[in-house]
C-alpha positions as MATLAB code, in Angstrom:
seq = 'MVATDERTDLAVKREFAELLKATLAVYGKDSSKAVIRLYWNAVGSFDIGLIRQALSQWITDPEQGRYAPKPADIIRNIQRLTGRPSWVSANEAWAIALPAQDEANTLIWTAEIAQAWRVAEPIFTDGDRVGARMAFIAAYERLVATAQSSGVLPQWTVSEGWDKGAVKGAVEQAVNAGLLPAPDATRYLSPPASLPPPKVDRGKRDGMLAKIQAFAGILLDQKEQRETQERHEREERRALANKELDKRYQDELRRAADHSTTDENQAIRADQ';
ca = [
     -54.894  -44.573   40.666;
     -54.547  -40.450   39.619;
     -57.196  -40.154   43.605;
     -54.563  -42.467   45.075;
     -51.512  -40.049   43.729;
     -53.037  -37.205   44.465;
     -53.480  -37.677   48.499;
     -50.147  -38.902   48.091;
     -48.732  -35.806   47.079;
     -50.680  -34.074   49.698;
     -49.633  -35.875   52.146;
     -46.078  -35.158   51.167;
     -47.167  -31.213   51.556;
     -48.202  -31.380   55.370;
     -44.792  -33.738   56.412;
     -43.475  -30.775   54.285;
     -45.127  -27.925   56.284;
     -44.677  -29.456   59.335;
     -41.246  -30.299   58.895;
     -40.964  -26.418   57.911;
     -42.972  -24.708   60.356;
     -40.812  -26.847   63.300;
     -37.538  -25.814   61.449;
     -38.765  -22.192   61.741;
     -40.034  -22.158   64.915;
     -36.441  -23.257   66.288;
     -35.049  -19.635   64.616;
     -38.622  -17.899   65.738;
     -39.017  -17.158   62.242;
     -42.401  -16.414   60.751;
     -44.506  -19.678   58.980;
     -47.595  -18.673   56.931;
     -48.727  -20.248   54.288;
     -47.168  -17.749   52.106;
     -43.856  -18.706   53.393;
     -44.173  -22.153   53.323;
     -45.388  -22.150   49.962;
     -42.487  -19.665   48.540;
     -40.357  -22.694   49.896;
     -42.555  -25.152   48.858;
     -41.754  -23.909   45.103;
     -38.407  -23.538   45.521;
     -37.785  -27.524   47.029;
     -40.179  -28.967   46.125;
     -39.293  -31.289   43.742;
     -37.069  -33.175   45.474;
     -37.832  -36.485   48.358;
     -39.382  -35.720   50.968;
     -36.901  -38.127   52.497;
     -33.824  -35.853   50.891;
     -35.990  -32.413   52.955;
     -35.836  -33.935   55.484;
     -32.651  -34.886   55.882;
     -31.446  -31.366   54.553;
     -32.994  -29.688   57.256;
     -32.032  -31.700   60.255;
     -28.502  -31.339   59.304;
     -28.575  -27.538   59.089;
     -29.871  -27.212   63.002;
     -27.360  -29.916   64.261;
     -24.918  -28.333   61.800;
     -22.894  -25.809   64.670;
     -22.267  -23.103   62.103;
     -24.761  -23.867   59.325;
     -27.520  -24.066   63.011;
     -26.991  -20.657   64.109;
     -29.263  -19.066   61.781;
     -32.703  -20.118   59.677;
     -32.088  -21.688   56.568;
     -33.249  -20.136   53.583;
     -34.769  -22.396   50.275;
     -31.023  -22.264   48.826;
     -29.566  -23.612   51.719;
     -32.150  -26.553   52.054;
     -31.071  -27.315   48.138;
     -27.036  -26.471   49.108;
     -27.524  -29.237   51.506;
     -29.234  -32.126   49.507;
     -26.836  -31.252   46.892;
     -23.788  -32.627   49.354;
     -26.470  -35.324   50.601;
     -27.101  -36.490   47.209;
     -23.124  -36.305   46.199;
     -23.700  -33.599   43.613;
     -21.588  -30.995   42.848;
     -23.618  -27.342   43.394;
     -23.793  -24.281   39.949;
     -20.105  -22.817   39.404;
     -19.952  -19.143   38.908;
     -20.119  -17.801   35.772;
     -16.756  -16.860   35.924;
     -15.634  -20.504   36.961;
     -18.377  -21.040   33.560;
     -16.754  -18.979   31.398;
     -13.010  -20.932   32.323;
     -14.703  -24.166   31.885;
     -17.003  -23.074   27.664;
     -13.468  -21.566   26.834;
     -12.125  -24.742   25.375;
     -14.977  -24.846   23.458;
     -13.677  -22.480   20.764;
     -11.697  -25.566   19.677;
     -13.364  -28.879   18.627;
     -10.595  -31.440   19.279;
     -11.303  -30.779   22.819;
     -13.623  -32.205   25.161;
     -15.151  -30.537   27.422;
     -17.257  -31.465   30.575;
     -19.950  -28.949   31.118;
     -23.740  -28.170   32.241;
     -26.815  -27.726   29.541;
     -26.608  -24.244   31.325;
     -22.840  -24.023   29.753;
     -23.346  -25.068   26.313;
     -26.436  -22.926   26.171;
     -25.024  -19.749   27.362;
     -21.767  -20.560   24.963;
     -23.907  -21.100   22.084;
     -25.566  -17.129   22.426;
     -21.777  -15.950   23.099;
     -19.393  -17.887   20.149;
     -21.268  -15.375   17.452;
     -19.358  -12.297   19.260;
     -15.976  -14.622   20.435;
     -16.049  -15.386   16.500;
     -15.974  -11.795   15.520;
     -12.964  -10.767   18.198;
     -15.086   -9.432   20.902;
     -13.695  -11.353   23.600;
     -14.415   -9.037   25.982;
     -18.489   -8.966   24.980;
     -18.557  -12.240   24.779;
     -17.602  -13.118   27.963;
     -20.430  -10.265   29.066;
     -22.771  -12.098   27.067;
     -21.926  -15.519   28.055;
     -22.404  -14.092   32.422;
     -25.842  -12.498   31.516;
     -26.721  -15.863   29.151;
     -25.638  -18.237   32.436;
     -26.823  -16.476   35.183;
     -30.358  -16.389   34.023;
     -30.394  -19.762   32.838;
     -29.136  -20.489   36.370;
     -31.367  -18.937   38.000;
     -34.574  -19.827   36.069;
     -33.086  -24.257   37.058;
     -32.368  -23.276   41.018;
     -36.567  -21.572   41.044;
     -37.119  -24.973   40.046;
     -35.061  -26.729   42.215;
     -33.075  -28.184   39.364;
     -29.571  -29.785   39.916;
     -27.024  -29.092   37.459;
     -26.162  -31.912   35.395;
     -22.598  -32.322   34.082;
     -21.735  -34.022   31.014;
     -19.361  -35.127   28.442;
     -18.597  -33.484   24.558;
     -16.599  -35.469   22.543;
     -13.903  -33.844   20.862;
     -12.370  -34.796   17.884;
      -9.097  -35.512   20.237;
     -10.031  -39.394   21.100;
      -6.384  -39.181   23.249;
      -7.920  -35.886   25.282;
     -10.977  -37.329   26.272;
      -9.577  -39.562   29.407;
      -7.483  -36.696   30.864;
     -10.512  -34.419   30.418;
     -12.871  -36.397   32.560;
     -10.072  -37.384   35.036;
      -9.500  -33.826   35.836;
     -13.525  -32.762   35.961;
     -13.739  -36.708   38.011;
     -11.122  -34.876   40.761;
     -13.009  -31.058   40.383;
     -15.510  -33.520   42.099;
     -17.760  -32.373   39.198;
     -18.851  -35.569   36.996;
     -19.702  -38.358   39.610;
     -17.205  -41.681   39.210;
     -19.637  -43.779   38.033;
     -20.570  -41.224   35.239;
     -16.889  -41.553   34.124;
     -16.174  -44.920   34.158;
     -16.872  -45.400   30.505;
     -14.768  -42.981   29.280;
     -11.542  -43.954   31.935;
     -11.981  -47.690   31.006;
     -11.615  -48.698   27.364;
     -13.230  -51.597   26.537;
     -10.926  -54.705   26.479;
     -12.588  -56.197   23.097;
     -12.108  -53.216   21.168;
      -8.294  -52.989   18.754;
      -5.716  -50.534   19.428;
      -6.028  -47.122   17.268;
      -4.222  -47.217   14.691;
      -1.976  -44.249   14.480;
      -0.785  -42.223   11.486;
       2.307  -41.710   11.492;
       2.909  -38.830    9.147;
       0.343  -37.628   11.097;
       2.030  -38.132   14.308;
       5.713  -37.273   12.964;
       4.190  -34.025   11.709;
       2.090  -33.501   15.036;
       5.887  -34.031   16.935;
       8.377  -32.334   14.707;
       5.551  -28.981   15.409;
       5.725  -29.806   18.993;
       9.472  -30.050   18.747;
      10.216  -26.369   16.772;
       7.840  -25.315   19.189;
       9.930  -26.382   22.498;
      12.759  -25.004   19.738;
      10.870  -21.472   20.106;
      10.719  -21.518   23.920;
      13.785  -23.188   24.728;
      15.323  -19.738   22.752;
      13.597  -17.306   24.271;
      14.284  -18.483   27.362;
      17.993  -18.192   26.474;
      17.897  -14.915   25.155;
      16.110  -13.624   28.523;
      18.667  -15.038   30.468;
      21.183  -13.838   28.106;
      19.535  -10.793   28.295;
      18.786  -10.579   31.625;
      22.225  -11.807   32.913;
      23.846   -8.939   30.783;
      22.099   -6.405   32.140;
      23.656   -7.554   36.210;
      26.898   -7.371   33.902;
      26.255   -3.878   33.339;
      25.032   -2.246   37.092;
      28.056   -4.596   38.471;
      30.303   -2.426   35.862;
      28.375    0.701   36.651;
      28.623   -0.018   40.036;
      32.437   -0.478   40.916;
      32.989    2.571   37.874;
      31.123    4.534   40.894;
      32.553    2.794   43.726;
      36.708    3.445   42.055;
      35.285    7.014   41.812;
      34.366    7.620   45.250;
      37.463    5.893   46.319;
      39.998    7.827   43.637;
      37.753   11.370   45.119;
      38.494    9.629   48.690;
      42.706   10.024   47.961;
      42.505   13.566   46.758;
      40.673   14.853   49.027;
      43.211   13.154   51.976;
      46.375   14.128   49.666;
      44.719   18.491   50.029;
      44.430   17.408   53.217;
      47.524   16.374   53.860;
      49.546   19.106   51.762;
      47.337   21.538   53.518;
      48.828   20.754   56.843;
      52.415   20.237   55.799;
      52.344   24.046   54.853;
      50.457   25.191   57.872;
      54.074   23.256   59.534;
      55.781   25.131   57.617;
      54.452   28.530   58.875;
      54.549   27.267   61.945;
      58.425   27.287   61.895;
      59.171   30.493   59.931;
];
């Protein structure tokens, strides 16, 4: 059995080498053993059929096909073929991780985001948001680089918070963003019919409703105060503008009167 597996692995490596040599030859690029080994170390964990499709897709694409594919390009095409999302940037990962500060929230994240958050969380809790973000980004980029070098794809999972009512919305948002495959989201979006309806603590619900209404009232008061202040400022500006126009009008009247008086005096002197 071991001998058979070894022969299979050798056959796959040979096929990969032939595929890569043919692809790089199209672009006149080096296909030495060292180069082939470098590519193999990056993408060899994928199925050879997927690698074949990814290379074929690359060289036939009008945009991609203008340049020789790098290992990361092959991995990206494989991700598209399998319907799996690519790695998100460190800034996107930070935004995804931030809701983890509240245990009520449901998160859809990868193991790399979760691990980077564990590094940053103590710093964030101490109040140093900037330092926490820097620590998170450094940890996340290091973890993703390690995963990419091994040809690992991001695995998105659902981490439920204690607010079960918010789980469905979080999962739907992740599906719409293309992060969570629909099959993985099914059990969160379709609650079992056999389960009884959830019991709601009326006192807790009324308390939350009162808080929401109070907060909404504060926002409304702030909005009304802002609008009132803006209206007063507009009225003051309008009054100042009218005052300035009236002053200019009175000045024009005085100048006209002075000019008329001067003309009359000149006429009287001329008659004399």
